[in-house]
MARLUM-44198 format. One line per field, with one value per residue (C-alpha): chain; residue in one letter; residue number from 1; x, y, z. Coordinates in steps of 0.5 Angstrom, whole numbers, plus 2048, in hexadecimal, padded with zeros to 3 digits. Layout:
# residues N
c (A,...)
r (a,...)
k (NUM,...)
X (X,...)
Y (Y,...)
Z (Z,...)
END
This chain:
# residues 199
c (A,A,A,A,A,A,A,A,A,A,A,A,A,A,A,A,A,A,A,A,A,A,A,A,A,A,A,A,A,A,A,A,A,A,A,A,A,A,A,A,A,A,A,A,A,A,A,A,A,A,A,A,A,A,A,A,A,A,A,A,A,A,A,A,A,A,A,A,A,A,A,A,A,A,A,A,A,A,A,A,A,A,A,A,A,A,A,A,A,A,A,A,A,A,A,A,A,A,A,A,A,A,A,A,A,A,A,A,A,A,A,A,A,A,A,A,A,A,A,A,A,A,A,A,A,A,A,A,A,A,A,A,A,A,A,A,A,A,A,A,A,A,A,A,A,A,A,A,A,A,A,A,A,A,A,A,A,A,A,A,A,A,A,A,A,A,A,A,A,A,A,A,A,A,A,A,A,A,A,A,A,A,A,A,A,A,A,A,A,A,A,A,A,A,A,A,A,A,A)
r (d,a,g,d,d,d,e,i,i,a,a,v,e,q,a,q,a,l,v,i,a,v,p,p,a,a,r,r,a,y,r,r,a,l,h,q,s,d,l,r,a,h,l,i,e,a,l,e,a,d,d,r,q,w,l,a,d,m,a,a,n,g,d,v,d,e,l,r,g,i,s,r,s,a,e,r,s,v,r,l,a,i,k,w,q,r,l,q,q,a,i,d,l,d,s,d,e,v,i,l,a,t,s,l,d,e,l,l,r,e,p,g,y,v,s,q,e,d,k,d,r,i,a,l,a,q,g,r,r,r,w,l,q,c,v,r,k,a,l,a,d,r,d,a,a,g,l,a,e,l,f,a,a,k,p,p,q,v,d,d,l,l,g,p,s,e,k,r,r,a,s,r,l,i,a,q,r,r,a,t,v,r,l,r,e,a,l,t,s,g,d,d,r,k,l,v,d,a,m)
k (1,2,3,4,5,6,7,8,9,10,11,12,13,14,15,16,17,18,19,20,21,22,23,24,25,26,27,28,29,30,31,32,33,34,35,36,37,38,39,40,41,42,43,44,45,46,47,48,49,50,51,52,53,54,55,56,57,58,59,60,61,62,63,64,65,66,67,68,69,70,71,72,73,74,75,76,77,78,79,80,81,82,83,84,85,86,87,88,89,90,91,92,93,94,95,96,97,98,99,100,101,102,103,104,105,106,107,108,109,110,111,112,113,114,115,116,117,118,119,120,121,122,123,124,125,126,127,128,129,130,131,132,133,134,135,136,137,138,139,140,141,142,143,144,145,146,147,148,149,150,151,152,153,154,155,156,157,158,159,160,161,162,163,164,165,166,167,168,169,170,171,172,173,174,175,176,177,178,179,180,181,182,183,184,185,186,187,188,189,190,191,192,193,194,195,196,197,198,199)
X (843,844,84C,84C,847,84C,851,84E,84C,852,855,851,850,85A,858,853,858,85E,85A,85A,855,850,84E,846,847,84A,845,83F,842,845,83D,83B,841,83E,838,839,83C,837,832,837,838,830,830,835,832,82B,82E,832,82C,826,823,81E,81A,820,822,81C,81B,821,81F,818,81D,822,827,829,829,82D,833,839,83B,837,839,833,832,830,82C,829,827,824,81F,81E,81C,818,814,814,810,80C,809,809,804,800,7FF,7FD,7F7,7F6,7F4,7F5,7F5,7FA,7FE,7FE,801,808,80D,80D,811,818,816,815,81B,81F,81E,81C,81A,813,810,80C,806,807,808,801,7FE,800,7FE,7F7,7F6,7F8,7F3,7EE,7F0,7F2,7EA,7E6,7E9,7E7,7E0,7E0,7E1,7DC,7D6,7D9,7D9,7D3,7D6,7D2,7D7,7DB,7D9,7D6,7DC,7E0,7DC,7DC,7E4,7E4,7EA,7E7,7E5,7E3,7DC,7DD,7E1,7DC,7D6,7CF,7CC,7D2,7D1,7C9,7CB,7D0,7CB,7C5,7CA,7CB,7C4,7C2,7C8,7C6,7BF,7C1,7C6,7BF,7BB,7C0,7C0,7B9,7B9,7BE,7BB,7B2,7B1,7AB,7AA,7B3,7AF,7AB,7AE,7B5,7B0)
Y (921,91F,91F,926,929,926,92A,930,92F,92D,933,938,935,936,93D,93F,93B,93F,946,947,94B,946,94B,949,945,940,941,93F,939,937,938,934,92E,92D,92E,928,924,924,922,91C,91A,919,915,910,910,90E,90A,906,905,903,908,90A,90F,912,912,913,919,91C,91B,91F,925,926,923,91D,923,928,922,921,91B,916,90F,90A,905,90B,90F,908,907,90D,90C,905,90A,90E,909,905,90B,90D,906,907,90C,907,904,908,90A,903,905,8FF,905,909,902,8FF,906,905,903,8FD,8F8,8FB,8FB,8F3,8F2,8F3,8EE,8EF,8F7,8F6,8F2,8EC,8F0,8F6,8F0,8ED,8F4,8F5,8EE,8EF,8F6,8F3,8ED,8F1,8F5,8EF,8ED,8F2,8F3,8EB,8ED,8F3,8EE,8E9,8EE,8F2,8EA,8E8,8E2,8E0,8DA,8DE,8E3,8DD,8DA,8E2,8E4,8DD,8DE,8E6,8E8,8EC,8F4,8F5,8F6,8FE,8FD,8FA,900,900,8FD,8F9,8F5,8F5,8F2,8EC,8EB,8EA,8E6,8E1,8E1,8DF,8D8,8D6,8D6,8D3,8CD,8CC,8CB,8C8,8C3,8C2,8C1,8BA,8B8,8B6,8B9,8BD,8C0,8C3,8C6,8CA,8CB,8CE,8D2)
Z (997,99F,99E,99B,9A0,9A7,9A4,9A3,9AA,9AD,9AA,9AC,9B3,9B3,9B0,9B5,9BA,9B8,9B9,9B3,9AE,9A9,9A3,9A3,99C,9A0,9A7,9A2,99F,9A6,9A9,9A3,9A3,9AA,9A8,9A3,9A9,9AE,9A8,9A6,9AE,9AE,9A9,9AA,9B1,9AD,9A9,9AE,9B2,9AC,9AF,9A8,9AD,9AD,9A6,9A3,9A7,9A5,99E,99F,9A1,99D,9A1,99C,996,999,99B,995,992,996,993,990,995,99A,995,994,99B,99B,995,999,99F,99B,99A,99F,9A4,99D,99E,9A6,9A4,99F,9A5,9AB,9A6,9A5,99E,998,993,997,998,991,98F,992,98F,991,98C,98E,996,996,992,998,99D,9A3,9A2,9A2,9A9,9A9,9AB,9A6,9A0,9A2,9A2,99B,999,99C,997,991,994,993,98D,98A,98C,98A,983,982,986,980,97B,97C,97D,976,973,978,97A,981,982,982,986,98B,98C,98C,992,996,997,998,99B,9A2,9A2,99A,99B,99A,994,98E,98D,990,988,987,98E,98C,984,988,98D,988,983,989,98A,984,984,98B,988,981,985,988,982,97E,985,987,97F,97F,985,984,989,987,98F,98F,988,98B,990,98B,987)
END
């Protein structure tokens, strides 16, 4: 841990100051202790600054794995930073699938951790996925009324989510429903002209 590293560093530096020969094993331990001390200082600095990018980069580089005895709160901060970095990369890709594949639950539970802009982008991705699932279910059920409602209230930029055959089937079912509604209205109105137009 940090205390052991500090003791090794102090002992070797004292021996060097007194011009005492330091055995090779002690020099290796000294270099490891210096490295650990530097990593620990960087981790503390990143944690205090809430520098998520730096924390995630330290984890990706293996620096965090090299540290012995870090606290649970530091481990949690690093874990959140890694998830936050993945979310940022997914948002930069502007991919609903990649955004929804990231570990969102823990990030969203943490107050103030995710910006409102990012929350809005996540909500858009979730809304698009729900819409697509509902459209596909309505297509499978041949639910023309449900499809009409879904297409009337579709989220932005969902046109590319459906395949060409799904779009054709949806359009056909919605057109059939509209024709049925017009015919029913014409029949109940008793107006021959409306009846002819509906047919």
